[in-house]
N, C-alpha and C positions, 0 to 999 in steps of 0.2 A: 938324288935319283931313287925311285922306288925299287926295292928288292923283294923277292919272294919270301914271305914269312911262312906260308903254308904251301906245300906241294904234295898232293897225293896222286898216286897213279894206280888206277884200277884197284882201289882198296875194297876189300870184302870183309864182312863180319858175319860169322855163323855161330849161333848159340843153341845149345840143347834146351828144349822145353819138354820135360817128361821124356818120352821116347822119340820125340820128333826133333829134327834139326831145322831151325829157323834161319833163313837167309835174310839177315837184318839190313845189311848194306851191300849193294850190288855194283861192283866196278865203279866206285866213286873216284873221279878225277877232278881235282880242284886246285886252283892257285889263287892265293890272296897275298897282295903286296903290302909293304909297310905303309901305314897311314890309311889303308883302305878299309872301308866299312862295308861288310857283306851281310845281308839279311837272308835267312833261310826260313821259308814258309812251307806249310804243308799240313795235312791232317794229322791228328793224334795217331801214334803208332806207325808213322811213316819212316822213322829212322833218324829224325832230327837230333834227338838227345844222344843217340848212339854215335852219331857223327862227332859231337862234342866230346864224347867219352874217348874215342880213339885219338882225337887231336890233343887231348889233355893227358894221354898216356894212362888213362884209367881203365881202358879196355884195349886189348891188343888185336889189331887187324888179323883176320885169319889168313889173308893173302894180300898181295899188293904192297905198295910202298907208301909210307907216311913220313914226310920230312917236315919238321917244324923248327923254325929258327936255325936252319942249316943242319939240324941233327936228325938222323934217321932213327926215329923212335920205334919203328916197327921191329927193330932188331935189338933194342936196348934192354938191359936187365932191370930189375926192380930198383936197385941202388942208383943206377944211371937215370932212371925215370924220375926218381925223387929229386935228384939234383936238377934235372931238366925242368921240372915244374917250378922249383924254387927260383930258378934263374930266368925263366922265359915267360911264365904265365901270370896273368891276372884273371880272376874269376868274379863275375858279378851274379849273385844269386837272386832268385825271385823272393825268397823269404829272408833276405838280409843276412842272417847268420852272424849277427854281432854277438860278442860275449857280453851278457847282461851285467856282469859285475865290473866291467872295465869301461872307462870313459871313452868318448869318441877318439881322443888323442891316443889312448892306449890301444884301442882296437886297430887303428891305422899303423901305429908303431910296431905292433906285433908282426905285421907282414914283412917289415924290414928286418926284424930280428930273425924270423924264420928263413928269410932269403940269405942270411949269413953274408951280408954285404961288407963286413969288416968295419962298419961305421962305429964311432963311439956312441955311448948312451946319449950324450948331449946332441950329437949330430942326428941320431935317429929321431929324437923328439922334435928337433928343428925341422927335419924333412916331413915328418908327420903333420906338424902344425902348418907348414906351407901347403901340403896337399889339401888339408881341410879348408884353408883359405881359398884355394883354387876352386873348390866346389861351393864356396859361399858360406862356409861354416866356421870361419875364423873365430867367431864369438861363442862357439858351442864346444870348445875343446874339452872342457871339464864335465860336460853333461853325460850322464849314463843313457843308454839306449831308451830306457823307460821314460825319460824326460824329453825325448825327441819325437816328432811326428813321423809318419811312415815315409814321407818324402825326404825328411832329414836323415832318417836311418839309411835309406837307400843311397843318399849322397855320401854318407860315411862309408858305406860299402864301396862306392865308386872311388873315393879317395884311397881306400885300402887297396883296391885293385890296381890303381894307377901309380901308387907311390914308389914302386920299385922300377918304374919305367919299363914295363914288360914289352917283349916283342909282340905278344899276342894276348888279347883279352877275349875270353869266352863268356857269353852272356845268354842265359837260358831264361826266357820270359822275364826280363828284369823289371818290367813295369806291371807284372801280373797282379800285384797286391796294392797298386796305386790307382788313384782316380785318374781320369783321362788327362786333365790339365797338368797335374803334378808329374805324371808319367812322361808327358811330352817334354816338360822342362828338364827332367833327368836325362832323357835321351839326347836332347840337343846339347846338354852339357857334356855328356859322355862322348858324343861324336866330335865335338870341338876339341876336347882335351886329347882324344886319341890322334886326331889329325895333327895337332900341335906337337905332340910327342913322337909321332911316327909309329904309333902302336896300331897294329892290325886288329880289327874287331870281327868276330864271327858271332852274329846275333840270331837267336831263335825267337820267333814271335808268331802269334796268331793274328796280330793286328796289321792289316794291309797298309793302313795309313802310316804306321811307324816304319814298316818295311820300305815304303816309298822314299823315306828320308835317307836311306842308305845309298852308297855309290852303286851297288849291285844288288839285285834281288834274285835269289835262286829258289827253286821249288824242289822239295823232297817228296817223292810219291812212291810207296812200296819199295823203299830202299834205293831208289834211283834219283840222282841229283841232276837237275837240268837248269840252264839259264832261263830266267823268266822274263826279266825286263832290264834294260839299261836305264839307270836313273841319274840325272844330272846332280852333281854335288851342289847343295844349297849355298847360296851366297852368304 
């Protein structure tokens, strides 16, 4: 049975810009369940990335409630937020953010080490290798990022994001640096893995075709979030 991974109630975010107060997010209420893929579209500057920031505990909502993975992070302190991120979040970046001096296996294993899972060194490497196999890179474990294509680097990033079996994956324009065909393959892989593992995904994209592959599509405009379209889950 699906359970809520994200629950926000009238979340607001206000930030100072010079002498002016900017109302970035306005009464955002959102629920995303386990295994559900939700895409957020909207113009630049509409508040999409700010939404990801408050869901990841990187910005604190000015008012309202933000519950992720059953934890109210709107009232959590910095130490609690650090633990929350380690135990609940996977993040997929547009620019990959792999450590260039580490192999694909080491980059993925690092996520498990940071998560403080209590696994042995051997088990961490085994889990990392399994994650790379899941994304089709079982034969690239010893390669440095410089020896991988852009699509392969993003798949390493996906393996790193999913290896801890997070409750929530946040993805901000994850195909922005990939060609259309490679990006589509990475997205299909990400969606399938998330649904298999029960991970909720909140995805920001400017690509309407990519957004249509999600279970739900939401629109952010001037800080307000609205339901755009119901989309059937692909077979």
